[in-house]
C-alpha positions in Angstrom: -17.4 -35.4 -18.5 -13.8 -36.0 -19.0 -12.4 -39.4 -19.5 -10.8 -41.0 -16.5 -7.5 -43.0 -17.1 -6.0 -45.6 -14.7 -3.4 -43.9 -12.4 -1.2 -47.1 -12.5 -0.9 -48.0 -16.1 -2.8 -45.2 -17.9 -5.4 -47.3 -19.3 -9.1 -46.2 -20.0 -11.6 -46.9 -17.3 -15.2 -47.6 -17.0 -17.9 -47.1 -14.2 -17.8 -49.9 -11.7 -20.6 -49.1 -9.1 -19.9 -46.7 -6.0 -18.0 -46.9 -2.8 -19.6 -47.2 0.6 -19.4 -43.4 0.7 -21.2 -43.0 -2.5 -18.3 -42.0 -4.7 -18.2 -43.3 -8.1 -15.8 -46.2 -8.7 -13.9 -46.6 -11.9 -12.3 -49.9 -13.0 -9.4 -50.1 -15.6 -10.1 -52.2 -18.5 -6.5 -53.0 -19.2 -5.2 -53.9 -15.7 -8.4 -54.4 -13.6 -7.6 -51.8 -10.8 -10.2 -50.1 -9.3 -9.8 -46.1 -8.3 -12.0 -43.2 -7.6 -11.5 -39.7 -8.7 -11.7 -36.5 -6.6 -12.0 -33.3 -8.5 -10.4 -30.2 -7.1 -12.6 -27.2 -6.9 -10.3 -24.9 -5.0 -10.0 -22.5 -8.1 -13.8 -22.2 -8.5 -14.4 -21.7 -4.6 -11.6 -19.2 -4.6 -13.2 -17.2 -7.4 -16.5 -17.4 -5.5 -14.6 -16.0 -2.5 -13.0 -13.2 -4.5 -16.1 -12.5 -6.3 -17.9 -11.7 -3.1 -15.0 -10.0 -1.3 -14.4 -7.6 -4.2 -18.1 -6.7 -4.5 -20.5 -4.8 -2.5 -22.7 -7.8 -1.7 -23.4 -8.8 1.8 -23.5 -12.4 3.2 -27.1 -11.9 4.5 -28.4 -11.6 1.2 -27.0 -15.1 -0.1 -29.3 -18.2 0.3 -29.3 -19.5 3.7 -27.7 -16.4 5.1 -24.4 -17.2 3.5 -23.8 -20.2 5.9 -23.0 -22.7 2.8 -20.8 -19.8 1.3 -18.9 -19.4 4.6 -18.4 -23.2 4.8 -17.1 -23.4 1.2 -14.7 -20.6 1.5 -13.6 -20.7 5.1 -9.9 -22.0 4.2 -9.3 -18.9 2.2 -9.4 -16.6 5.2 -6.1 -18.4 6.3 -4.4 -17.5 3.2 -1.4 -15.0 3.6 0.4 -13.6 0.7 4.1 -13.4 0.2 5.7 -11.0 -2.3 8.2 -12.6 -4.8 11.0 -9.9 -5.6 11.8 -10.2 -9.1 15.0 -8.5 -9.1 14.1 -5.9 -11.7 15.7 -2.5 -11.3 13.2 0.6 -11.3 14.0 4.2 -11.9 11.3 5.5 -9.4 9.6 3.6 -6.9 6.7 4.8 -4.6 6.3 3.7 -1.0 3.4 4.4 1.4 1.9 2.7 4.6 -1.8 2.2 5.1 -3.4 1.1 8.5 -6.0 -1.5 8.2 -6.4 -2.3 11.8 -5.2 -1.0 15.1 -2.2 -3.1 15.2 -1.8 -3.8 11.6 -0.1 -1.6 8.9 0.6 -2.6 5.4 3.8 -1.0 3.9 3.5 -0.9 0.0 6.2 -0.3 -2.6 5.2 0.0 -6.2 6.5 1.3 -9.4 4.5 3.1 -12.1 3.2 -0.1 -13.4 2.6 -2.6 -10.8 2.9 -3.4 -7.0 6.5 -4.5 -6.3 6.3 -5.7 -3.0 4.7 -5.1 0.6 5.2 -5.9 4.2 2.7 -6.2 7.1 3.8 -4.7 10.4 2.4 -3.9 13.8 3.9 -0.4 13.5 5.7 1.9 11.0 9.3 1.8 12.1 12.7 1.7 10.6 12.8 -2.2 11.0 9.7 -2.7 9.1 10.6 -0.1 6.4 14.0 -2.0 5.9 12.4 -5.4 5.7 10.3 -4.0 2.7 13.3 -2.4 0.9 15.7 -4.9 1.4 14.8 -7.5 -1.2 14.4 -4.6 -3.9 17.1 -3.1 -5.9 17.8 0.4 -5.0 16.0 2.7 -7.4 17.2 6.0 -8.6 14.4 7.9 -6.6 11.9 6.9 -4.3 8.8 8.9 -3.4 7.5 8.9 0.1 4.9 10.6 2.4 7.4 10.5 5.3 6.3 7.7 7.4 7.9 7.1 10.8 11.2 5.4 10.7 11.5 5.7 6.7 14.3 8.2 6.9 16.5 6.0 8.9 15.6 2.9 6.8 16.5 4.5 3.4 19.8 5.8 4.8 20.8 2.2 5.7 19.1 0.3 2.8 19.2 2.5 -0.1 22.0 5.0 0.8 22.4 6.2 -2.9 18.8 6.6 -3.6 17.3 10.3 -3.7 14.4 10.7 -1.6 11.4 12.9 -3.1 8.9 14.0 -0.3 5.2 13.9 -1.5 4.7 17.8 -1.8 0.9 17.2 -1.5 1.4 15.4 1.9 3.9 18.3 2.9 1.1 20.8 2.1 -1.3 18.5 4.1 1.0 18.4 7.0 0.9 22.3 7.0 -2.8 22.4 6.8 -3.3 20.2 9.7 -1.8 22.8 11.7 -3.0 25.9 10.2 -6.4 24.7 9.0 -7.8 25.9 5.7 -9.0 29.2 7.2 -6.2 30.4 9.6 -7.2 33.2 12.1 -3.7 34.8 12.4 -2.0 36.5 9.5 1.1 34.5 9.9 -1.0 31.3 9.4 -2.9 32.6 6.3 0.6 33.5 4.7 2.2 30.2 5.6 -0.9 28.3 4.3 -0.7 29.8 1.1 3.1 29.2 0.8 2.5 25.6 1.5 -0.2 25.5 -0.9 2.0 26.8 -3.7 4.3 23.8 -3.3 2.1 21.8 -5.6 2.5 24.1 -8.6 6.1 24.3 -8.8 7.5 22.9 -12.1 11.2 24.6 -12.7 14.2 25.2 -10.7 13.6 28.9 -10.7 10.3 28.6 -9.1 11.5 26.3 -6.4 14.1 28.8 -5.6 11.8 31.7 -5.3 9.6 29.5 -3.1 12.5 28.8 -0.8 13.4 32.4 -0.6 9.9 33.4 0.1 9.6 30.7 2.8 12.8 32.0 4.5 11.3 35.5 4.3 8.4 34.2 6.2 10.3 32.7 8.9 12.4 35.8 9.2 9.6 38.0 9.3 7.4 36.0 11.9 10.6 34.6 14.0 9.9 37.0 17.1 6.1 36.4 16.8 6.5 32.7 17.1 8.8 33.0 20.1 5.7 34.6 22.1 5.0 32.5 25.4 1.9 32.1 27.4 1.7 31.0 31.1 -0.7 27.8 31.4 -1.2 25.9 34.5 1.8 27.6 35.8 4.0 26.8 32.8 5.3 28.9 30.2 4.5 27.3 26.8 4.6 28.7 23.2 1.5 30.8 22.4 1.7 29.6 18.7 2.6 26.2 19.1 0.7 24.8 16.0 2.2 27.4 13.7 5.7 26.3 15.2 5.2 22.8 14.2 3.9 23.7 10.9 7.0 25.8 10.4 9.4 23.0 11.7 7.6 20.4 9.3 8.7 22.5 6.3 12.1 23.6 7.7 13.2 20.1 8.1 12.0 19.2 4.4 13.9 22.3 3.0 17.1 21.5 5.1 17.1 17.8 4.0 16.6 18.7 0.2 13.8 16.4 -0.3 11.2 18.8 -1.5 12.6 19.3 -5.1 14.4 16.3 -5.8 12.2 15.9 -9.0 13.7 19.2 -10.3 17.3 18.0 -10.2 18.7 18.3 -13.6 21.0 15.1 -13.1 18.0 13.0 -12.2 15.5 14.4 -14.6 17.9 13.7 -17.7 16.1 10.5 -18.5 12.6 12.1 -18.1 10.4 13.8 -15.7 10.1 12.6 -12.1 7.0 12.7 -9.9 6.5 15.1 -7.1 3.6 13.4 -5.4 2.6 9.8 -3.9 -0.7 9.8 -6.0 0.3 6.7 -8.0 0.3 4.6 -4.9 -2.5 6.6 -3.1 -5.1 6.2 -6.0 -3.9 2.8 -7.6 -3.7 0.8 -4.2 -4.6 2.5 -1.3 -8.1 3.5 -2.5 -8.9 -0.1 -3.2 -7.9 -1.3 -0.1 -10.2 1.3 1.7 -12.8 0.4 -0.7 -13.0 -3.2 0.6 -12.9 -2.2 4.3 -15.7 0.3 3.6 -17.9 -2.3 1.7 -17.4 -5.1 4.3 -17.2 -2.7 7.5 -17.4 -4.8 10.7 -15.9 -7.9 9.3 -12.8 -8.4 11.3 -11.2 -11.1 8.9 -11.1 -8.6 6.2 -8.2 -6.7 8.0 -6.1 -9.7 7.9 -6.7 -10.5 4.0 -7.0 -7.1 2.7 -3.7 -6.7 0.8 -4.4 -10.1 -0.6 -7.8 -9.1 -1.8 -6.2 -5.9 -3.6 -3.3 -8.0 -5.0 -5.5 -10.4 -6.5 -7.7 -7.6 -7.9 -4.7 -6.0 -9.6 -3.6 -9.2 -11.3 -6.9 -9.0 -13.5 -6.9 -5.3 -14.2 -5.5 -3.9 -17.3 -2.8 -1.3 -17.5 -5.3 1.5 -18.6 -7.4 0.8 -15.3 -4.7 0.1 -12.9 -1.7 -2.2 -12.1 -0.9 -5.6 -13.8 1.8 -8.4 -13.2 1.1 -9.2 -9.7 2.6 -12.3 -8.1 0.3 -15.1 -6.8 2.2 -17.0 -4.1 0.8 -17.9 -0.8 2.5 -18.8 2.4 2.6 -17.5 6.1 3.8 -14.3 6.4 5.5 -12.8 9.6 4.1 -9.5 11.4 7.0 -7.3 12.6 6.7 -6.1 16.3 
């Protein structure tokens, strides 16, 4: 046991019986003052809490059905993390939103090495995205999957930042409308065009892809104008194909599909075309915690804190490092 020193004069103490509550009493050999010592085991209990939360173990398997564990760690469910922007300028940042509950989405921003910041909101909208981005110095390029309200937020908050739309998400959006086995020839062609997005590595290939897509739009334009009468209303016969076309056309018009191939931007090195860094490095771990402890509603509130604490102990080879560890109440944006 460590030596106990007098809080008044700093002298050494010796045991002097116990208090009425049973605590050890200590008496200073120099000034005669009595005191008790209370050891702070918060760090130990926090490690116990995180050890369980980051594992697949259930509380039911613990001694006593986990009742003692819940009592020892109850306070940590009230801990909400706040990011601490370090002001570092990043060339490329990745942003994404992950829903952890019906009315709780975590907007995440990370670099190639670590989580930079995050923000909790009730929905993806421009105000929430602006709140995430405002404390962070504007990067040269931001990679996004095109969440609701992001385009407006980036125009207002990072007006000089180039936006790179994740090509995999662009393909996935088309696939959602066409399915992987389209029945119509137009759908099969559009599905293949969208799939080829992920293999484009040069500007020449990008130009050929755009030309190929525009040729498809021109060839099937009249076909996509066909209408059908449903319940007395004239509706487009191929509405899903029209939505798939619209999703790609908006990206081509905005110039966000091939920002990673811009020679002016690529001078300092290659740029990413997908959001895989944040999807595999952060989001997958958040989903793993929800999956391992499904049904435990409190996990939804503390999910990002869990992932952040886990990242702080991971090596660069295995994931992200350098995460902050500051806790205080965090507002939820309406």
